[in-house]
C-alpha positions, 0 to 999 in steps of 0.5 A: 019841581017836586019838593019833599020835606022831612021835618022830623029828621035829624040827620042825612046820609048819602049812600052809593050804588046798592044794585038791588041790595035793598034789604042789606041797605036797611039792615046796615042803616037800622041795625048795624049802624043803629041810625035813627031819625035819618033820611038816607039818599041812595045816589042811583043804581038802586035796582028798580026795574029788574023785578016785576012791580009787585016785587017792590010792594012786597019788599017795602011791606017787609022793610016798613016796620024796621024803617018805622021803628027807627024813624028812618026814610029812604029816598032813591035817585035814578041811576043808569041801572034803574027803570026811569019810569019808577022815578018819573012816575013815582011808582014807588012812593011810600012815606018811608021809601020812595023814588023821586023824579029828576030835579026833585028837592029834598028839604031836610035838616035846614038843607035843600038837596037837589037830586038829578039822576042818570048816566051811561051804562058802559056794558049797554051793548050786552044789556040791550041783547039781554032785554030781548030775552027778558021782554016776555017777563015784563022786566028789563036790564037796560033802558035807552033813556038812561042819560041825565037830562039838562033841564034849564027851565027846571033849574030856573024854577028851582032858583026862583023858589029855594037855594040849593046847598047840596046836590046828589047825582048818579054821575058827576061833572067832568072835572071830578074824579074819575076823570079818565076812561082807562077802565072802559077801554075794552067796552069802547072797542065793542061799542064805537059810540060809547066814548062820545056818550060818556063825554055827553053824560059828563057835559050835562053835569057840567051844564047843571053845575055852571047854571047853579053857579050862575044863579048863585046857589050856595053849593057846599056838597056834591055826592055821587056814585056810579064809578064804584070807587071812593074819593073826595076833593075840594073844588072851588070850596065845594066838597065833591064826594064819590061814593063806592058801592054801598058806602055811606057818608053823613052830611055835616050838620049845619 
């Protein structure tokens, strides 16, 4: 289990998918919304892997000054439109701008926030084909190990060391919005295995939820992106918040 402590931060904001709009995110946070002393957690589909590795180094060097001046930090959770190696291997790991592995815990503002990434790309058939064209460029637009992973041993380890009150994932349990597949029917016709894999994606999140409940974690908030819509619902006294693209939501103070 990886644990990251942000003792200087005074606020936490969770952001929906940004799909490579890193500079827009930092501008909105640091200039448009004048955020300071804030940890910003991006709930997947960040955009890592679509460019060569040195692109992200150059990007950070360009953004670091603005982040430092505002005393803000950005934490990225894995989406299906991200290369998992950037997160598993922490290829982007700067003080104010980092990708975190699945089952990382962010300790900030008196909260322990569990981060678990992954989901299914509904357009994966076309992304697989595009990968063949991109292979010689050392970049990609699809990664076969995109699904979330249920890791019971990691949940047990976390349960022994801390209490989780907030969760940030890319997709969500099956009982949360969106609950139907109306918007993906055309993709299902072209990809016969897609429906079963979408069910598997949500089932994995269900397993994570029920294990955390079993271990009596004091869950209060669950944030996720992926569906490109905005909604909030209270289920068993937990606020499940679905974030639209680039939507930002401030986590309530404790």
